[in-house]
C-alpha positions as MATLAB code, in Angstrom:
seq = 'MSGARISWQLQGFDPKGTRLLTEHQINQSWRRLFSGGHIDEKTFEKAESLLDGLRPESPLRHRLGAELEELRKLKLQEQR';
ca = [
       0.000    0.000    0.000;
       1.842    2.987   -1.257;
       2.776    4.782    1.942;
      -0.670    4.487    3.482;
      -0.163    1.580    5.856;
      -3.216    0.731    7.887;
      -2.816    0.357   11.612;
      -5.470   -2.241   12.326;
      -5.485   -1.531   16.042;
      -6.165    2.151   15.374;
      -8.903    1.255   12.903;
     -10.695   -0.904   15.479;
      -9.645   -4.211   13.941;
      -8.923   -6.858   16.518;
      -7.809  -10.202   15.082;
      -8.826  -11.912   18.323;
     -12.429  -10.851   17.723;
     -12.849   -9.243   21.127;
     -14.232   -6.013   19.706;
     -17.224   -6.107   17.419;
     -17.273   -3.705   14.500;
     -20.368   -2.309   12.854;
     -21.091   -3.084    9.213;
     -20.184    0.521    8.427;
     -16.780    0.166   10.119;
     -16.112   -3.114    8.323;
     -17.048   -1.547    4.994;
     -14.713    1.406    5.639;
     -11.861   -0.901    6.671;
     -12.475   -3.003    3.557;
     -12.222    0.048    1.295;
      -9.007    1.187    2.984;
      -7.571   -2.312    2.726;
      -7.953   -2.409   -1.043;
      -7.449    1.280   -1.836;
      -3.650    1.122   -2.035;
      -3.547   -1.129   -5.068;
      -1.013   -3.580   -3.582;
      -2.774   -6.876   -2.925;
      -0.967   -9.887   -1.522;
      -1.829  -12.937    0.578;
      -1.750  -10.879    3.772;
      -4.356   -8.533    2.253;
      -6.610  -11.500    1.517;
      -6.164  -12.795    5.076;
      -7.184   -9.424    6.523;
     -10.177   -9.303    4.189;
     -11.256  -12.780    5.349;
     -10.977  -11.624    8.965;
     -13.198   -8.656    8.198;
     -15.767  -10.958    6.577;
     -15.697  -13.160    9.673;
     -16.883  -10.136   11.651;
     -20.162  -10.053    9.738;
     -23.251  -12.152   10.394;
     -23.603  -15.079    7.952;
     -26.892  -13.684    6.618;
     -25.573  -10.140    6.174;
     -26.042   -8.745    2.648;
     -22.743   -6.893    3.121;
     -20.992  -10.189    3.834;
     -22.356  -11.665    0.613;
     -21.404   -8.593   -1.425;
     -17.881   -8.348   -0.014;
     -17.431  -12.115   -0.289;
     -18.259  -11.946   -4.001;
     -15.912   -8.977   -4.369;
     -13.117  -10.886   -2.629;
     -13.632  -13.862   -4.922;
     -13.378  -11.576   -7.960;
     -10.224   -9.918   -6.597;
      -8.629  -13.336   -6.075;
      -9.428  -14.281   -9.698;
      -7.913  -11.031  -10.959;
      -4.786  -11.579   -8.857;
      -4.397  -15.096  -10.279;
      -4.724  -13.764  -13.829;
      -2.063  -11.134  -13.058;
       0.352  -13.819  -11.923;
       0.050  -15.768  -15.181;
];
């Protein structure tokens, strides 16, 4: 991420899951995560963690899950 490193603790992201984020906060964190243009395996792991913070029936979870799947496909095509 070109100079704009995200401090997950400052953004309210807790990998242990002890702090619940709102859908709005997850959506904002998601946008920041992918806004830098540099996507690697660590980015995908953080995105998965954000998805895990959403209820299984959440429309946002379904939308972001589909977006993540598309981003993974694009990354694979880039690597070829």
